[in-house]
C-alpha positions in Angstrom: 0.0 0.0 0.0 2.8 2.4 0.9 4.7 1.7 -2.3 1.7 2.1 -4.5 0.7 5.4 -3.0 4.2 6.8 -3.4 4.0 6.4 -7.1 1.2 9.0 -7.2 3.2 11.6 -5.1 5.1 14.3 -6.8 7.6 16.6 -5.1 10.3 18.7 -6.8 13.9 17.7 -6.3 15.6 14.6 -5.1 14.9 15.0 -1.4 13.7 17.2 1.3 17.2 18.1 1.8 18.4 18.1 -1.8 20.5 20.9 -3.3 18.6 23.7 -5.0 19.2 27.3 -6.0 20.2 29.5 -3.1 18.2 32.6 -2.3 18.4 35.5 0.0 17.4 35.0 3.6 14.9 37.2 5.3 17.8 39.6 6.0 18.9 42.6 4.1 20.5 42.3 0.7 24.0 42.3 2.2 23.3 39.3 4.4 24.6 35.8 3.7 22.1 33.5 2.0 20.5 30.4 3.6 22.2 27.3 2.4 20.9 25.8 -0.9 19.8 22.7 1.1 17.8 24.9 3.6 16.0 26.7 0.8 15.2 23.4 -1.0 13.8 22.0 2.3 11.5 25.0 2.6 10.4 24.6 -1.0 9.6 20.9 -0.6 7.8 21.3 2.8 5.4 23.6 0.9 4.6 20.7 -1.3 4.3 17.8 1.2 0.8 18.6 2.2 -0.5 18.2 -1.4 -0.4 14.4 -0.9 -0.3 13.8 2.8 1.4 14.8 6.1 4.5 13.6 7.8 4.4 11.9 11.2 6.9 13.0 13.8 7.8 11.9 17.3 10.0 13.8 19.9 13.3 12.1 20.8 12.2 9.0 18.8 15.7 7.6 18.3 17.3 8.6 21.6 15.3 6.5 24.0 11.9 4.8 24.6 10.0 2.4 26.8 12.5 0.1 28.3 15.6 1.3 26.5 18.0 4.2 26.4 20.5 5.1 23.7 20.4 1.9 21.7 21.8 2.3 18.2 19.2 2.4 15.5 16.3 1.8 17.9 12.8 3.5 17.8 9.6 2.6 19.4 7.8 3.8 16.3 10.0 1.6 14.1 9.5 -1.4 16.4 5.7 -1.1 15.8 5.4 -0.3 12.2 8.8 -1.1 10.7 9.7 2.5 9.8 11.1 5.7 11.5 9.0 8.9 11.7 9.5 11.4 8.9 10.1 14.1 11.5 12.1 13.7 14.7 12.3 16.5 17.2 15.0 17.1 19.8 15.4 19.5 22.7 18.5 21.7 23.3 17.8 22.7 26.9 21.1 23.0 28.8 23.1 23.7 25.7 23.2 27.3 27.0 24.9 26.2 30.2 27.7 24.5 28.3 26.5 21.1 29.6 27.4 17.9 27.8 23.8 16.6 28.0 20.3 18.0 27.6 17.8 18.5 30.2 16.4 15.1 29.4 19.9 13.6 30.0 20.7 13.0 26.3 24.3 13.8 25.3 24.4 16.5 22.8 26.9 14.3 20.8 24.0 11.8 20.6 21.5 14.4 19.5 24.0 15.6 16.8 24.4 12.0 15.6 20.7 11.4 15.4 20.1 14.6 13.5 22.6 13.4 10.9 21.0 10.0 10.8 17.6 11.6 10.2 19.1 13.7 7.4 20.6 10.6 5.7 17.1 9.0 5.9 15.8 12.1 4.1 13.6 13.2 7.1 13.3 16.4 8.9 14.7 17.3 12.4 13.0 19.9 14.6 14.7 21.6 17.5 13.0 23.0 20.6 14.8 24.8 23.4 13.5 24.6 27.0 16.3 26.8 28.3 16.9 27.8 31.9 15.6 31.0 33.3 18.5 33.5 32.8 17.5 35.7 35.7 16.5 33.4 38.5 18.7 30.4 37.6 15.5 28.2 37.6 14.3 26.0 34.8 12.1 27.0 31.7 9.0 26.6 33.9 10.2 29.0 36.6 7.7 31.9 36.3 8.5 33.5 39.6 9.7 36.7 38.1 7.7 38.6 35.4 10.7 40.6 34.0 12.9 37.9 32.7 12.3 38.7 29.0 12.8 42.3 29.6 16.1 41.6 31.4 17.7 39.8 28.4 16.6 42.3 25.7 19.2 44.9 24.7 19.9 47.2 27.7 18.7 44.6 30.1 20.9 43.4 33.0 21.0 39.9 31.7 21.5 40.7 28.0 25.1 39.9 28.0 24.6 36.5 29.6 21.9 35.7 27.0 24.1 36.7 24.1 26.6 34.2 25.3 23.9 31.5 25.6 22.9 32.3 21.9 26.5 31.8 20.9 26.5 28.3 22.4 23.3 27.5 20.7 24.8 28.8 17.4 27.9 26.7 17.8 25.8 23.6 18.1 23.5 24.3 15.1 26.6 25.2 13.0 28.1 21.8 14.0 25.4 19.9 12.3 27.4 18.9 9.3 28.0 15.8 7.2 31.3 14.1 6.6 31.4 16.2 3.4 30.8 19.5 5.2 27.2 19.9 4.1 25.3 21.8 6.9 22.1 19.9 7.8 18.9 22.0 7.6 16.8 21.9 10.7 13.5 23.5 11.8 14.1 25.7 15.0 11.0 26.2 17.2 11.9 28.4 20.2 9.6 30.4 22.5 6.8 28.0 22.0 3.4 27.8 23.9 3.8 31.4 24.7 0.0 32.0 24.8 0.0 30.2 28.1 2.1 31.4 31.1 3.9 28.3 32.2 7.2 29.3 30.6 9.2 32.5 31.6 8.4 33.9 28.1 4.7 33.3 28.4 1.8 35.7 27.8 1.6 37.1 31.4 5.4 37.4 31.7 6.1 39.8 28.8 4.4 42.3 26.5 3.7 41.5 22.9 6.4 43.9 21.9 8.9 42.3 24.2 8.0 38.9 22.9 8.5 39.9 19.3 11.8 41.6 20.3 13.0 38.3 21.8 12.2 36.4 18.6 14.1 39.0 16.4 17.1 39.2 18.8 17.4 35.4 18.7 17.2 35.2 14.9 19.6 38.1 14.5 22.1 36.6 16.8 22.0 33.2 15.1 22.4 34.9 11.7 25.4 37.1 12.9 26.9 33.8 14.3 26.8 32.3 10.9 23.8 30.0 11.3 22.3 29.7 7.8 20.7 26.3 8.0 17.5 26.9 10.0 13.9 27.4 9.2 11.8 29.0 12.0 8.6 27.7 13.4 6.1 29.8 15.5 3.8 27.6 17.7 1.5 28.9 20.4 -0.8 26.6 22.3 -4.4 26.2 21.4 -5.5 29.3 23.5 -6.0 31.8 20.6 -9.7 32.0 19.7 -9.3 33.6 16.3 -6.7 34.8 13.7 -6.2 38.2 15.3 -5.4 36.7 18.7 -3.1 34.1 17.1 -1.2 36.9 15.4 -1.0 39.2 18.4 2.6 38.2 19.2 3.6 36.9 15.8 7.1 38.0 14.9 6.3 38.6 11.3 6.3 37.0 7.9 9.9 38.0 7.2 11.1 35.7 10.0 8.7 32.8 10.3 8.6 29.9 7.9 6.1 27.4 9.6 3.1 28.2 11.8 1.5 25.7 14.1 0.1 25.0 17.5 0.6 22.7 20.5 -2.4 20.8 22.0 -2.8 17.6 24.0 -5.8 15.4 24.7 -7.3 15.3 28.3 -10.9 14.9 27.3 -11.8 13.8 23.7 -14.5 16.3 23.1 -12.4 19.3 24.2 -9.4 17.9 22.3 -11.3 17.6 19.1 -12.9 21.1 19.5 -9.4 22.7 20.2 -8.0 20.9 17.1 -10.8 22.1 14.8 -10.6 25.6 16.1 -6.8 25.8 15.9 -6.5 24.1 12.5 -9.0 26.4 11.0 -7.1 29.4 12.4 -3.6 28.3 11.0 -5.2 27.1 7.7 -6.6 30.6 7.2 -3.4 32.3 8.2 -1.2 29.9 6.2 -3.1 30.8 3.1 -3.1 34.5 3.6 0.5 34.7 4.6 1.8 31.8 2.4 3.1 29.8 5.3 3.6 26.1 5.9 1.2 24.9 8.6 1.8 22.0 11.0 0.7 20.5 14.3 4.0 21.1 16.2 3.1 19.1 19.3 0.2 16.9 20.3 -0.6 13.5 21.8 -2.6 11.5 24.4 -0.5 10.5 27.3 -0.4 6.7 27.7 -2.7 6.4 24.6 -5.4 4.4 26.6 -7.7 4.5 23.5 -7.0 1.5 21.3 -8.3 3.3 18.3 -6.9 6.8 19.0 -4.8 7.0 15.8 -7.4 6.2 13.3 -10.4 7.2 15.3 -9.4 10.5 16.8 -6.1 12.0 15.3 -6.4 11.0 11.7 -10.0 12.3 11.2 -9.0 15.6 12.9 -5.9 16.3 10.8 -6.6 14.8 7.3 -9.1 17.6 6.4 -6.3 20.3 6.4 -3.1 20.7 4.3 -0.6 20.3 7.1 3.1 19.4 6.5 3.5 17.3 9.6 1.9 16.3 13.0 4.3 15.5 15.9 3.6 13.7 19.1 5.7 14.1 22.2 8.2 11.7 23.7 8.2 8.2 25.2 10.1 8.8 28.5 12.3 5.9 29.7 12.3 7.3 33.2 8.6 7.6 33.5 6.9 4.6 32.0 3.4 6.0 31.9 4.6 9.1 30.1 4.5 8.1 26.4 2.8 9.5 23.3 3.8 6.9 20.6 3.0 3.2 20.9 5.6 0.5 21.5 5.2 -3.2 20.9 2.3 -4.7 22.8 0.9 -1.3 23.7 -2.9 -1.1 23.4 -2.9 1.2 20.4 -0.1 -0.5 18.5 -2.2 -2.3 16.0 -4.3 0.8 15.3 -1.0 2.6 14.7 -0.1 0.2 12.0 -3.4 1.0 10.3 -2.5 4.7 10.7 0.9 4.0 9.2 -0.7 2.3 6.3 -3.1 5.1 5.5 -2.4 6.8 2.2 -2.0 10.2 3.7 0.5 9.4 6.5 4.3 9.8 5.5 7.0 8.2 7.4 10.8 8.1 6.7 10.7 5.4 4.0 7.9 7.3 2.2 9.8 10.5 2.1 13.2 8.8 1.3 11.6 6.9 -1.6 10.7 10.1 -3.3 14.4 11.1 -3.4 15.8 8.3 -5.4 
């Protein structure tokens, strides 16, 4: 079924990461261009949704239920025989100069898995749950409402934060193949800002400060030579309409992908939030010519044996999304997982989800590149 449907799919170029004509970045005319591979990734992501959507899983190849760091292992692959087309990784603690992330994954391992995903022809997405630069707490420390202001130009912690951005830039610049090709990645910082559980959340900074934070981040990466990123903007499901969604939007000149994060707690509420949020980003995507995606979602523990084909698939297949990504399978919290593993109650249904003509996994994407 997978092979037959791939014959009908048409994407320009040899792969999501294939070479293509370089173009100017969002910067001024004197700025360096994005890499050709990054521009081609952007062009092909715009075409993915014409035939289906890519499935993604956070930290998929780093660990899973009952294992940690095994070479080539993936709970998703163990269930359906294929890797996700999108794998996301978190860079929290890179700013501290640590050797491992906040989820205790060595950054050397993350780099290796990003390269592996590139070789498969898939996409890697990066989030950043960084520490609170003012209090020293974690990303969820909202005890001080002036943290964002303190790291903007002129703020007491601006210099510290500039140093953090240099460490982040060094890592992203290090994502290179043996031939020196810089691997394009999707960078999704400052997410779920329409809630107030992160120190950059809605009640912790003004819309203007939030937009400044975005531009300062992108400008610093650009100045540090980072030319292999696309940027994703992803609030939670709190916005009720397009105007509210765009209230803190950093601008079309900066953002490449728009999405949202939402999780199931009760099915009716989840479906309602999904429909509302998808309608919002679909409208904005068409008006602003942006790729749309479901940047985080899932149902913890997946107790519904038909969740993949009975809830998720019907909710997303009506809209032209590039990908949908579920959160991680934590090896240290065995009830905290969002993708099935062998024997899990929804595993059989996930295979049906995998076989659906619209779902794209790593082999589907890679087959298009040969």
